[in-house]
N, C-alpha and C positions, 0 to 999 in steps of 0.2 A: 473381517471384511463385510460381514452381513449386518454389522451394527449400524445404527443411525448416523454415527459419526463418519464412518468410511463410506457406507452405502455402495459397496462394490458388488455385492451379491444380493440384490433385492429379490423378492419372491418371483417376479417374472424371469429374471436371469437364471435363478435356480431351476425353474420349471423348464426353460429352454435347454439348459445344460443337461438336465435329467433326460430329456428326449434324445439328445445326442448319445448319452451313455447307453440308453436302452436300444437304440437302433444301430449304433456304430461300435462303440467301445466294448461293451459287454460281449456281443457276438464275436468280435475279433479276439478277445481274450479267451473265450471258450474254444473257438476253433483252433487257435494256435496251441493251446495246452493239450487238446485232445489229439489233433493230427500228429503232433511231434512225438508223443510218447506211447500212444495206444496202437497195438497191432491186433490182428485177428486172434493170435494165440493168447494175448492178454485177456481178451473178452471171454475166451473159453475157460482159461485157467482161473480167472478172478470173478467168476459168475456170482459167487456168494456175496461179493461186495455190493453188487446191485441190489440183491435181496436185503442185505443189511441196511443199506440206505433207505430202501422202502420201508423196512421195519421201524427205523427211526422216525420217519414221517407218520407211520401208522400209530405207534405208541405216543409220539409227541402230539399228534392230532387228537387222540382220545383224551390224553391228560389236559390238553388245552381246552377241549370241549367241557371237561369236568370243571376246570378252573373258571370258565365263562359262566357256567351254571351256578357256581358258588359265589363269586364276587360280583356277578351281574354288571359288566361294564356297559357303556352306551352302545347302541346298535352298530355304529360305524367303527367301534373299537374291537368288536368280536373277532373279525377276520385277522386283525393285526395280532391279537393275543394268541390265537391258535397257530398262526404262522410263526410267531416268535418262539413258540414252544416246540415246533416241529421242524423248522428250516435251519440248517446249520452252515464253520470255516476251519570200570566195571560195566559193561554194555552186554545185554543178553542177546543182541541181534547179530553177532558175528563180526567179520572184518569191516573196518570203517569204510573203505572205498566201495566194497560190494553193497554195504548197507545204504550208502548215499545213492548209488545208482538204482538199486531195487526200490528203495523208499520213494524216490522221485516218481518212478513208474506207478507205485501204489497210490500215491497222493494225487497224481494227475488223473488216474482212472477214477479215483474217488471224487475228484472235483467235477469230472465230466458227468458222473452219475448224479451228483448233487445238483448240477446245473439243470439237468433234465427234469428232476422232480420239483425243483424250486420254481421253474418257469412253467410248470403245468399245475401242480397242486397248490403251491402258495400263491401263484398268480391268480388262480381261480378263487381262492379265499378272499384276497384283497379286492378283486373285481366284484365278487358277489356282495361283499360288505358295502362297497361304494354304490352299487346299484340300489341296495336296500335303503341306504342312508339318503340317497337323492330322492327315492320314491317317498320316503317318510317326510322329507323336507317339503316335497310338493304337496303332500296331504296337509301338513301344518300350514303351508302358505294358503291353500284353498280354504282351510278352516278359519284362518285369520281374516281372509278377504270376506268371508261370509259374515263375520262379526262386525266388519266395518264396510258396509255396502256404500256404493256411490250415491250421490245426492239425486240421481235421476229418478223420475217417477216410476220407471220400470223396476228400480231396485227394490221398491217396497214389496213387489210381488214375488221376489225370489225367496226360496226356502233355504235356510242355512243347512249346510252339510256337516254332519258330525264325522269325526275321525273313524268311529266304529262303523258307520254306514259305508264310508268310502273303502275301508279295509274289507268289509264284507262283500262289496261289489268286486273288488280285485280278486278275492278268493273265489267268488262265484264265476267270474270270467275264466280263471285258471282251471276250475273244475269242469267247465264246459268244453275245454279244448280236447279233441280226440287224442287217444293214446298214440296213434301213428304220428301226429304232428308233434307230440312231446318227444318222441324218439328222434324225429328229424331235427328238432330244435337242439336236443342234446348232442347229436352228432355234429351239427354245425358249430356248437359252442366248443366241443372237444377239438375240432379241426382248427378253430380260431385260436385256441390256446396252444396247439401244437405248432402253429405257424408263427408264433412269436419269434422275433429275430434271434434271441439267444438259443431257443430250442432248435430252430433250423440250423444254426451254426454248429450245435452239438451233433446233430444227425449227420451233417456234411463232414464234420471232423471225424466221426466214427467211420463213415464210408471211405474217406480218403486214407485214414490210418490203417484200415483193415485190408486195403488192396495194395500190395507191394508196388505194382507198376505206377499207380497214381502217387503214392507216397514218395517214390524216388524221383518223380517228375517235379514235385513241388517242394518237398521237405529235404533239408540237408544242404551242406556247403557246396556240393557238386551237382545239385539239382539244376536243370536247365531253367526252370521257372522259379528259382529261389527268391527272386525279387517280390513275388506274391507273398511268400512266407514272411520276408523281412517287413514288408509294408503292413501286413495284418498284425504282426507282432508289435510293431511300433504303435499302431492304433490301440491294441489291447493294453499296452503299458499305461495308457491314460485312464483306465477304468478306476482303479483304486484311488488315485489322487482326486479325481472329479467327484466320486461318491463321498469321499471324506469331506470335501468342501461343501457339498450339498447337505450332508448330515450336520456338519458344523453350523451352517446357516440356519437350518431348521431348528437346531438346538437352542439358538437365541430366542426364537419364537416359542419353542416348547417350554423353556424355563419360565416364560412370562404368562403364557396362555394355555398351557396344557391342562386338561381336565382328567388326566389319568389318575386313578386311585392308587394310593400306596400299597394296599393289599394286592393289586394286580401285579405291580412290580415285584413284590416279594414272592407272589405265586409263580411268576415266570422264572425267577431265579431258582426257586426250590425245584420246579419241574426240570429245568435245564441242567442244574449242577448237583442235584441230590438224587432225584428219582431216575432220570434217564441214564446216568452212568451205572447205577445198580442193575437196571434192566439190560444194559449193554453187556455187562460182565456175564450175566446169566445166559444171554443169547450166544455170545461167542464161546463160552465154555461148553454149553450144550451142543452147539454145532460142531465143535472140535471133537467131542466125545462120540458123536454120531458118525464122524468121518467126512463131513462136508468141507472141511478146511485143510489146506496144505500144512505141513509141519513147520513152516517158517514162522517164528515168533513175531517177526516184524509185521507180517500180514495180520496176525491176531491183534497186535498193538494198534495198527491203523484202524481196524474195525472197532475196537473199544473207544478210541479217541473220537470216532464219528458220533458217539453218543454224548460227548462232553463239550462239543464246540458251542460258541455263542451263536445267537441268531444271525442268519445270513444278511450281509450288508445290502444284498439285492432287494430285500424287503423294503428298504428305504426308497429304492428306485421305483418300486411298484406303488407305494403310497403316494409318492410325488406324481407319478404318471396318472393315477386316478383321482388325485386331489382329495385324498381322504386320510385323516389321522397322521399327517406328516409330523406335527409337533409331538404327538404321543409316541410315535415311532422313535424319534430322536431321543426322547427321555428314557424309553425302555433300553435303547442301545447304550446310552451313557452308563446306566447302572449295570447292565448285563456284561458289558465289556470291561468295566472296572472289576467286577467280581471274577471275570474269566481269568484274569492274571493269576489269582490265587487258586481258583478251582482247577485250572489246567495243570498247575504245578503239583497240587496234591494228588489229583487223579492219575496223572502220568507216573508219579512215584508208585502209586498203588498198582497200576497196570504192569509196570516193569517188575515189581516184586512178585506179582502173580505169574509172570511169564519167565522169570529167572529160575 
């Protein structure tokens, strides 16, 4: 649909659809998933899952930073690479019906935790890369303008600006800012990220899910306000199809114009499907021996799988939102999701063997 023949999803249409996904569909999906399945008892009993998700972002971010230093991608691709490395999606687990019910609770809680970290940490990475890239483009535009001055008489008196001088001016201006203003700017930026619609939806979902009175009022077949839940659920169901269409449209452009290096793609695949699963096994086994985890092997399995998931599709929403590295993101997603089919199968088998 995004090809020149059909032209049903041009760049402007994908950008507008992406804004709807960011403001409406994704918050609805996050809220519905969290409010339905999460209770206050779940938050207390599954506290280590939040820590585990944080550790995946920590180690993924460190490995992504190392990968950036090794392969040296373009400045606007650095945040994408780090986000792709850190942002994620015979039975030893007992009775099948119990496994399905408990597993849904684990996965829903995991999804809620992932959503919070993705829309704070990964959102900040993509946003920062976009700001740096646009600033660099402005510097290059000013440098190009200085090389080709206008034909006015005043133009001869203008001194050309070099990129190094402009960068030094920016650094000097930043160093002159008082520490108190830097703290205020950091707090404002943090609040801005926390007020992203998906993050607000996750917080509201946690709040309603953890208070029985509010949950019975909105969630459930007998809830007086169940129409709210039904409407939000229907809106959330449009998230994945729309993101898939957007990524597919960007992939057409990515295959033609992407400047992503092959070593970057290989590096992301190695980090996500080789290094991270090994780290996950070590963390889960270590936490189990210390006594941080319950005895349920299904809980251990979900924790390990969190280290093996491909990059979060919401990263594509962020790149489209800030108009940076959309083509490169679609190419990385293409290869990482192709490899994920094999990697998840192999590592799931390894995890079940370790837990059996």
